[in-house]
MDTraj code that builds the backbone (N, CA, C; nanometers):
import mdtraj as md
import numpy as np

residues = "UNK UNK UNK UNK UNK UNK UNK UNK UNK UNK UNK UNK UNK UNK UNK UNK UNK UNK UNK UNK UNK UNK UNK UNK UNK UNK UNK UNK UNK UNK UNK UNK UNK UNK UNK UNK UNK UNK UNK UNK UNK UNK UNK UNK UNK UNK UNK UNK UNK UNK UNK UNK UNK UNK UNK UNK UNK UNK UNK UNK UNK UNK UNK UNK UNK UNK UNK UNK UNK UNK UNK UNK UNK UNK UNK UNK UNK UNK UNK UNK UNK UNK UNK UNK UNK UNK UNK UNK UNK UNK UNK UNK UNK UNK UNK UNK UNK UNK UNK UNK UNK UNK UNK UNK UNK UNK UNK UNK UNK UNK UNK UNK UNK UNK UNK UNK UNK UNK UNK UNK UNK UNK UNK UNK UNK UNK UNK UNK UNK UNK UNK UNK UNK UNK UNK UNK UNK UNK UNK UNK UNK UNK UNK UNK UNK UNK UNK UNK UNK UNK UNK".split()
xyz = np.array([
    [10.0089, 9.9399, 12.7452],
    [10.0294, 9.8225, 12.8108],
    [10.0782, 9.7120, 12.7052],
    [10.0229, 9.7262, 12.5872],
    [10.0639, 9.6360, 12.4862],
    [10.2167, 9.6258, 12.4642],
    [10.2584, 9.7475, 12.4446],
    [10.4091, 9.7565, 12.4193],
    [10.4920, 9.7008, 12.5387],
    [10.4467, 9.7363, 12.6748],
    [10.5153, 9.6920, 12.7853],
    [10.5190, 9.5440, 12.7922],
    [10.4022, 9.4806, 12.7696],
    [10.3930, 9.3320, 12.7862],
    [10.4591, 9.2609, 12.6657],
    [10.4566, 9.3301, 12.5380],
    [10.5164, 9.2602, 12.4338],
    [10.6727, 9.2706, 12.4332],
    [10.7236, 9.3726, 12.5003],
    [10.8689, 9.3831, 12.5168],
    [10.9307, 9.3347, 12.6503],
    [10.8575, 9.3425, 12.7477],
    [10.9140, 9.3128, 12.8831],
    [10.8031, 9.2451, 12.9669],
    [10.7566, 9.1255, 12.9164],
    [10.6564, 9.0647, 12.9949],
    [10.6963, 9.0197, 13.1359],
    [10.8337, 8.9826, 13.1435],
    [10.8719, 8.9265, 13.2826],
    [10.8744, 9.0443, 13.3800],
    [10.9044, 9.1613, 13.3329],
    [10.9102, 9.2804, 13.4312],
    [10.7639, 9.2897, 13.4892],
    [10.6684, 9.2848, 13.3954],
    [10.5274, 9.3031, 13.4480],
    [10.4866, 9.1785, 13.5234],
    [10.5050, 9.0726, 13.4674],
    [10.4545, 8.9415, 13.5260],
    [10.5055, 8.9187, 13.6704],
    [10.6395, 8.9107, 13.6741],
    [10.7109, 8.8843, 13.8008],
    [10.6803, 8.9891, 13.9049],
    [10.6690, 9.1109, 13.8681],
    [10.6149, 9.2042, 13.9622],
    [10.4764, 9.1832, 14.0184],
    [10.3873, 9.1427, 13.9266],
    [10.2541, 9.1095, 13.9756],
    [10.2649, 8.9841, 14.0547],
    [10.3285, 8.8779, 14.0244],
    [10.3344, 8.7623, 14.0969],
    [10.3870, 8.7884, 14.2298],
    [10.4595, 8.8882, 14.2546],
    [10.5222, 8.9107, 14.3939],
    [10.4295, 8.9847, 14.4804],
    [10.3244, 9.0522, 14.4311],
    [10.2345, 9.1281, 14.5131],
    [10.0952, 9.1313, 14.4550],
    [9.9929, 9.1052, 14.5348],
    [9.8612, 9.1186, 14.5113],
    [9.8160, 9.2543, 14.4697],
    [9.8812, 9.3505, 14.5345],
    [9.8502, 9.4990, 14.5187],
    [9.9045, 9.5310, 14.3707],
    [10.0216, 9.4802, 14.3258],
    [10.0771, 9.5109, 14.1865],
    [9.9894, 9.4483, 14.0908],
    [9.9320, 9.3223, 14.1192],
    [9.8375, 9.2531, 14.0281],
    [9.7097, 9.3374, 14.0112],
    [9.6620, 9.3832, 14.1184],
    [9.5342, 9.4568, 14.1268],
    [9.5464, 9.5864, 14.0449],
    [9.6654, 9.6641, 14.0801],
    [9.6974, 9.7874, 14.0125],
    [9.7070, 9.7788, 13.8629],
    [9.7868, 9.6782, 13.8131],
    [9.8081, 9.6545, 13.6626],
    [9.6713, 9.6214, 13.5993],
    [9.6090, 9.5353, 13.6494],
    [9.4796, 9.4685, 13.5837],
    [9.3708, 9.5754, 13.5886],
    [9.3464, 9.6360, 13.7073],
    [9.2310, 9.7217, 13.7321],
    [9.2639, 9.8512, 13.6366],
    [9.3831, 9.8847, 13.6158],
    [9.4081, 9.9929, 13.5294],
    [9.3557, 9.9616, 13.3802],
    [9.3837, 9.8474, 13.3424],
    [9.3348, 9.8011, 13.2045],
    [9.1943, 9.8039, 13.2046],
    [9.1204, 9.7548, 13.3166],
    [8.9700, 9.7615, 13.3114],
    [8.9214, 9.9043, 13.3005],
    [8.9750, 9.9794, 13.3789],
    [8.9192, 10.1238, 13.3865],
    [8.9590, 10.1992, 13.2541],
    [9.0602, 10.1557, 13.1839],
    [9.0973, 10.2255, 13.0482],
    [9.0101, 10.1733, 12.9399],
    [8.9578, 10.0523, 12.9554],
    [8.8766, 9.9866, 12.8410],
    [8.7282, 9.9716, 12.8820],
    [8.6815, 10.0265, 12.9905],
    [8.5459, 10.0063, 13.0289],
    [8.4547, 10.1223, 12.9842],
    [8.3234, 10.0951, 12.9679],
    [8.2363, 10.1998, 12.9529],
    [8.2111, 10.2664, 13.0865],
    [8.2216, 10.3905, 13.1027],
    [8.2153, 10.4620, 13.2256],
    [8.0674, 10.4362, 13.2943],
    [7.9626, 10.3976, 13.2006],
    [7.8362, 10.3840, 13.2541],
    [7.8113, 10.2462, 13.2959],
    [7.9022, 10.1540, 13.2722],
    [7.8760, 10.0010, 13.3094],
    [7.8711, 9.9828, 13.4525],
    [7.8131, 9.8879, 13.4937],
    [7.8006, 9.8630, 13.6374],
    [7.8613, 9.7285, 13.6743],
    [7.9908, 9.7005, 13.6390],
    [8.0587, 9.5874, 13.6768],
    [8.0805, 9.5868, 13.8239],
    [8.0523, 9.4846, 13.8834],
    [8.0551, 9.4766, 14.0330],
    [8.1889, 9.4617, 14.0817],
    [8.2138, 9.5146, 14.2031],
    [8.3471, 9.4850, 14.2735],
    [8.3833, 9.3238, 14.2753],
    [8.2785, 9.2545, 14.2985],
    [8.2888, 9.1138, 14.2977],
    [8.3424, 9.0464, 14.1669],
    [8.2882, 9.1082, 14.0586],
    [8.3322, 9.0647, 13.9264],
    [8.4803, 9.0977, 13.9073],
    [8.5173, 9.2219, 13.9464],
    [8.6671, 9.2612, 13.9138],
    [8.7480, 9.1742, 14.0141],
    [8.7123, 9.1563, 14.1375],
    [8.7996, 9.0721, 14.2301],
    [8.8042, 8.9329, 14.1811],
    [8.6941, 8.8792, 14.1233],
    [8.6935, 8.7380, 14.0611],
    [8.8032, 8.7405, 13.9541],
    [8.7945, 8.8349, 13.8644],
    [8.8941, 8.8378, 13.7585],
    [9.0390, 8.8391, 13.8126],
    [9.0561, 8.9357, 13.9102],
    [9.2022, 8.9321, 13.9692],
    [9.2399, 8.8157, 14.0287],
    [9.1424, 8.7389, 14.0880],
    [9.1861, 8.6100, 14.1556],
    [9.2193, 8.4919, 14.0497],
    [9.1647, 8.5051, 13.9281],
    [9.2117, 8.4196, 13.8315],
    [9.3604, 8.4145, 13.8174],
    [9.4122, 8.5452, 13.8029],
    [9.5553, 8.5600, 13.7860],
    [9.6231, 8.5271, 13.9164],
    [9.5870, 8.5860, 14.0356],
    [9.6608, 8.5616, 14.1533],
    [9.6674, 8.4210, 14.2059],
    [9.5553, 8.3580, 14.2072],
    [9.5625, 8.2137, 14.2466],
    [9.6187, 8.1143, 14.1581],
    [9.6316, 8.1378, 14.0302],
    [9.6923, 8.0449, 13.9342],
    [9.8347, 8.0910, 13.9118],
    [9.8757, 8.2094, 13.9589],
    [10.0177, 8.2600, 13.9263],
    [10.0409, 8.2713, 13.7898],
    [9.9390, 8.3131, 13.6996],
    [9.9524, 8.3193, 13.5620],
    [9.9774, 8.4629, 13.5043],
    [10.0226, 8.5519, 13.5895],
    [10.0468, 8.6828, 13.5418],
    [10.1518, 8.6971, 13.4333],
    [10.2617, 8.6242, 13.4675],
    [10.3790, 8.6266, 13.3645],
    [10.3475, 8.5628, 13.2317],
    [10.2748, 8.4414, 13.2402],
    [10.2340, 8.3679, 13.1088],
    [10.1339, 8.4568, 13.0378],
    [10.0414, 8.5211, 13.1145],
    [9.9438, 8.6096, 13.0393],
    [10.0081, 8.7299, 12.9701],
    [10.1083, 8.7871, 13.0360],
    [10.1890, 8.9019, 12.9738],
    [10.2750, 8.8500, 12.8574],
    [10.3282, 8.7325, 12.8712],
    [10.4193, 8.6736, 12.7630],
    [10.3343, 8.6395, 12.6331],
    [10.2045, 8.6219, 12.6446],
    [10.1258, 8.5958, 12.5240],
    [10.1437, 8.7146, 12.4255],
    [10.1456, 8.8400, 12.4677],
    [10.1675, 8.9523, 12.3881],
    [10.3039, 8.9443, 12.3134],
    [10.3981, 8.9095, 12.3758],
    [10.5343, 8.9045, 12.3256],
    [10.5449, 8.7898, 12.2209],
    [10.4868, 8.6833, 12.2546],
    [10.4731, 8.5602, 12.1604],
    [10.4014, 8.5994, 12.0361],
    [10.2978, 8.6647, 12.0524],
    [10.2066, 8.6999, 11.9314],
    [10.2763, 8.7979, 11.8428],
    [10.3181, 8.9178, 11.9023],
    [10.3742, 9.0163, 11.8211],
    [10.5050, 9.0032, 11.7662],
    [10.6026, 8.9211, 11.8281],
    [10.7283, 8.9123, 11.7729],
    [10.7546, 8.7777, 11.7057],
    [10.6698, 8.6871, 11.7024],
    [10.6953, 8.5651, 11.6436],
    [10.6978, 8.5733, 11.4911],
    [10.7754, 8.4841, 11.4304],
    [10.7777, 8.4872, 11.2818],
    [10.6438, 8.4496, 11.2290],
    [10.5828, 8.3650, 11.2845],
    [10.4542, 8.3233, 11.2376],
    [10.3519, 8.4389, 11.2439],
    [10.3544, 8.5051, 11.3471],
    [10.2694, 8.6294, 11.3633],
    [10.2981, 8.7251, 11.2510],
    [10.4244, 8.7650, 11.2211],
    [10.4634, 8.8554, 11.1107],
    [10.4092, 8.8023, 10.9875],
    [10.4347, 8.6686, 10.9595],
    [10.3864, 8.6196, 10.8252],
    [10.2383, 8.6220, 10.8218],
    [10.1625, 8.5906, 10.9230],
    [10.0220, 8.6127, 10.9274],
    [9.9685, 8.7482, 10.9021],
    [10.0329, 8.8510, 10.9657],
    [10.0042, 8.9863, 10.9493],
    [10.0188, 9.0275, 10.8056],
    [10.1372, 8.9825, 10.7369],
    [10.1661, 9.0164, 10.5969],
    [10.0577, 8.9643, 10.5106],
    [10.0325, 8.8300, 10.5374],
    [9.9351, 8.7492, 10.4500],
    [9.7952, 8.8180, 10.4598],
    [9.7564, 8.8553, 10.5767],
    [9.6237, 8.9158, 10.5890],
    [9.6309, 9.0500, 10.5179],
    [9.7299, 9.1348, 10.5363],
    [9.7399, 9.2568, 10.4641],
    [9.7256, 9.2462, 10.3064],
    [9.7927, 9.1367, 10.2679],
    [9.8045, 9.1132, 10.1207],
    [9.6716, 9.0458, 10.0609],
    [9.6041, 8.9562, 10.1369],
    [9.4979, 8.8788, 10.0951],
    [9.3612, 8.9293, 10.1351],
    [9.3670, 8.9921, 10.2444],
    [9.2404, 9.0529, 10.3063],
    [9.1788, 8.9154, 10.3599],
    [9.1391, 8.9226, 10.4882],
    [9.0840, 8.8094, 10.5686],
    [8.9572, 8.7641, 10.5046],
    [8.9483, 8.6307, 10.4690],
    [8.8295, 8.5799, 10.3936],
    [8.7165, 8.5176, 10.4667],
    [8.7282, 8.4623, 10.5943],
    [8.6155, 8.4107, 10.6613],
    [8.4973, 8.5067, 10.6978],
    [8.3729, 8.4588, 10.6956],
    [8.2705, 8.5456, 10.7360],
    [8.2767, 8.5801, 10.8779],
    [8.2626, 8.7069, 10.9063],
    [8.2862, 8.7589, 11.0397],
    [8.1634, 8.8498, 11.0749],
    [8.1346, 8.8690, 11.2032],
    [8.0367, 8.9613, 11.2573],
    [8.1040, 9.0473, 11.3540],
    [8.0872, 9.1739, 11.3443],
    [8.1619, 9.2738, 11.4323],
    [8.0644, 9.3551, 11.5137],
    [8.1040, 9.3565, 11.6447],
    [8.0305, 9.4419, 11.7401],
    [8.1349, 9.5575, 11.7762],
    [8.1033, 9.6795, 11.7385],
    [8.1778, 9.7787, 11.7558],
    [8.1429, 9.8637, 11.8788],
    [8.2178, 9.8491, 11.9779],
    [8.1857, 9.9156, 12.1087],
    [8.2561, 10.0474, 12.1242],
    [8.1875, 10.1550, 12.1724],
    [8.2502, 10.2853, 12.1806],
    [8.3639, 10.3075, 12.2641],
    [8.3740, 10.2213, 12.3684],
    [8.4805, 10.2448, 12.4685],
    [8.5886, 10.1466, 12.4488],
    [8.6116, 10.0883, 12.3259],
    [8.7105, 9.9819, 12.3010],
    [8.8431, 10.0584, 12.3206],
    [8.9417, 9.9891, 12.3744],
    [9.0821, 10.0432, 12.3981],
    [9.1371, 10.0761, 12.2616],
    [9.1356, 9.9868, 12.1653],
    [9.1848, 10.0159, 12.0379],
    [9.0836, 10.0171, 11.9332],
    [9.0085, 10.1330, 11.9196],
    [8.8988, 10.1335, 11.8225],
    [8.9603, 10.1152, 11.6750],
    [8.8686, 10.0588, 11.5954],
    [8.9052, 10.0528, 11.4506],
    [8.7884, 10.1107, 11.3733],
    [8.8167, 10.2011, 11.2898],
    [8.7134, 10.2678, 11.2004],
    [8.6510, 10.1586, 11.1207],
    [8.5214, 10.1802, 11.0932],
    [8.4473, 10.0856, 11.0138],
    [8.5054, 10.0728, 10.8724],
    [8.5501, 10.1718, 10.8217],
    [8.6142, 10.1638, 10.6751],
    [8.7393, 10.0759, 10.6724],
    [8.8168, 10.0767, 10.7942],
    [8.9260, 9.9925, 10.7926],
    [8.8816, 9.8457, 10.8077],
    [8.7913, 9.8217, 10.9077],
    [8.7328, 9.6831, 10.9188],
    [8.6799, 9.6188, 10.7842],
    [8.6141, 9.7155, 10.7115],
    [8.5545, 9.6694, 10.5863],
    [8.6620, 9.6380, 10.4830],
    [8.7686, 9.7046, 10.4940],
    [8.8800, 9.6750, 10.4031],
    [8.9508, 9.5449, 10.4446],
    [8.9772, 9.5171, 10.5659],
    [9.0468, 9.3905, 10.6137],
    [8.9647, 9.2768, 10.6024],
    [8.8316, 9.2889, 10.6403],
    [8.7377, 9.1734, 10.6287],
    [8.6472, 9.1926, 10.5111],
    [8.6677, 9.1061, 10.4082],
    [8.5822, 9.1241, 10.2912],
    [8.4471, 9.0564, 10.3106],
    [8.4223, 8.9755, 10.4019],
    [8.2947, 8.9140, 10.4209],
    [8.2321, 8.9388, 10.5537],
    [8.1967, 9.0589, 10.5845],
    [8.1347, 9.0939, 10.7128],
    [7.9817, 9.0657, 10.6928],
    [7.9321, 8.9697, 10.7698],
    [7.7871, 8.9406, 10.7584],
    [7.7014, 9.0360, 10.8499],
    [7.7717, 9.0802, 10.9453],
    [7.6984, 9.1676, 11.0395],
    [7.7877, 9.2622, 11.0994],
    [7.7513, 9.3918, 11.0873],
    [7.8336, 9.5008, 11.1591],
    [7.7455, 9.5738, 11.2448],
    [7.7647, 9.5790, 11.3760],
    [7.6711, 9.6585, 11.4587],
    [7.7499, 9.7562, 11.5426],
    [7.7250, 9.8838, 11.5403],
    [7.7857, 9.9806, 11.6140],
    [7.7007, 9.9997, 11.7362],
    [7.7658, 9.9535, 11.8497],
    [7.6940, 9.9525, 11.9773],
    [7.6923, 10.0881, 12.0338],
    [7.5936, 10.1193, 12.1299],
    [7.5845, 10.2477, 12.1838],
    [7.6450, 10.2539, 12.3302],
    [7.6797, 10.1326, 12.3789],
    [7.7511, 10.1173, 12.5041],
    [7.8475, 10.0014, 12.5033],
    [7.9286, 10.0077, 12.5994],
    [8.0181, 9.9004, 12.6122],
    [8.1711, 9.9307, 12.5648],
    [8.2620, 9.8557, 12.6118],
    [8.3999, 9.8723, 12.5736],
    [8.4621, 9.7419, 12.5528],
    [8.6070, 9.7329, 12.5739],
    [8.6855, 9.6193, 12.5634],
    [8.6325, 9.4980, 12.6340],
    [8.5722, 9.5252, 12.7442],
    [8.5186, 9.4158, 12.8391],
    [8.3833, 9.4006, 12.8224],
    [8.3183, 9.4118, 12.7108],
    [8.1809, 9.4161, 12.6720],
    [8.1080, 9.2869, 12.7304],
    [8.1724, 9.1731, 12.7263],
    [8.1035, 9.0477, 12.7701],
    [8.0851, 9.0607, 12.9148],
    [8.1665, 9.1237, 12.9913],
    [8.1504, 9.1388, 13.1411],
    [8.0588, 9.2524, 13.1622],
    [8.0613, 9.3642, 13.0860],
    [7.9885, 9.4892, 13.1039],
    [7.8421, 9.4734, 13.0703],
    [7.8126, 9.4221, 12.9443],
    [7.6786, 9.4127, 12.8898],
    [7.6718, 9.2774, 12.8276],
    [7.6642, 9.1702, 12.9044],
    [7.6719, 9.0329, 12.8396],
    [7.5412, 9.0084, 12.7520],
    [7.4287, 9.0643, 12.7876],
    [7.3021, 9.0388, 12.7126],
    [7.3091, 9.1062, 12.5717],
    [7.3797, 9.2254, 12.5679],
    [7.3976, 9.2904, 12.4342],
    [7.4824, 9.2058, 12.3473],
    [7.6042, 9.1557, 12.4031],
    [7.7001, 9.0803, 12.3165],
    [7.6300, 8.9511, 12.2858],
    [7.5561, 8.8791, 12.3787],
    [7.5002, 8.7472, 12.3546],
    [7.3989, 8.7637, 12.2441],
    [7.3186, 8.8704, 12.2363],
    [7.2125, 8.9000, 12.1315],
    [7.2805, 8.8969, 12.0037],
    [7.3849, 8.9748, 11.9981],
    [7.4632, 8.9998, 11.8586],
    [7.5282, 8.8566, 11.8161],
    [7.5828, 8.7861, 11.9069],
    [7.6378, 8.6673, 11.8744],
    [7.5244, 8.5623, 11.8188],
    [7.4208, 8.5613, 11.8923],
    [7.3060, 8.4821, 11.8453],
    [7.2608, 8.5255, 11.7049],
    [7.2410, 8.6485, 11.6855],
    [7.2083, 8.6939, 11.5447],
    [7.3013, 8.6624, 11.4396],
    [7.4313, 8.6754, 11.4827],
    [7.5352, 8.6431, 11.3801],
    [7.5453, 8.4947, 11.3459],
    [7.5132, 8.4026, 11.4467],
    [7.5070, 8.2693, 11.4132],
    [7.3855, 8.2362, 11.3199],
    [7.2697, 8.3008, 11.3410],
    [7.1609, 8.2863, 11.2547],
    [7.1871, 8.3282, 11.1171],
    [7.2578, 8.4471, 11.1067],
    [7.2927, 8.5047, 10.9738],
    [7.3906, 8.4111, 10.9015],
    [7.4736, 8.3566, 10.9713],
    [7.5746, 8.2607, 10.9207],
    [7.5119, 8.1436, 10.8507],
    [7.4014, 8.0762, 10.9294],
    [7.3427, 7.9676, 10.8821],
    [7.2484, 8.0021, 10.7634],
    [7.1872, 8.1155, 10.7680],
    [7.0999, 8.1593, 10.6669],
    [7.1665, 8.1828, 10.5385],
    [7.3014, 8.2438, 10.5489],
    [7.3628, 8.2846, 10.4323],
    [7.4546, 8.1609, 10.3756],
    [7.4567, 8.0506, 10.4458],
    [7.5437, 7.9338, 10.3994],
    [7.4721, 7.8459, 10.2893],
])
top = md.Topology()
chain = top.add_chain()
for i, resn in enumerate(residues, 1):
    res = top.add_residue(resn, chain, resSeq=i)
    for name in ("N", "CA", "C"):
        top.add_atom(name, md.element.get_by_symbol(name[0]), res)
traj = md.Trajectory(xyz[None], top)
């Protein structure tokens, strides 16, 4: 979906804007691709998420974000800079097993030289904030405490 939205966002977006079924098909496919199979996201939560796109007509602008990020000159410069300099801010990482694009810990430790907290979670995916909000909130709270303790 990343490639599709980054290269042809209007094809995806306009198709979704024309049909609530197309919107549901495209977005729910992404949910099921990046969800923990054991999570209990309710149908109401999924429908609420779909309605944000459908009622605001923001399907095309949401898809265009990928094109603007991936193909902009600024984005290319930022990626080159990060690759050359390694990212310097303090970061905290929650590594969820069902992430759509998993990153090995060794790669993350290379890219981010100031990881103050790295937690390999036992459940959750790309939509962890919706799937397991307590787990993510606990880690965010711990990260903030660590940041202030280490400052």
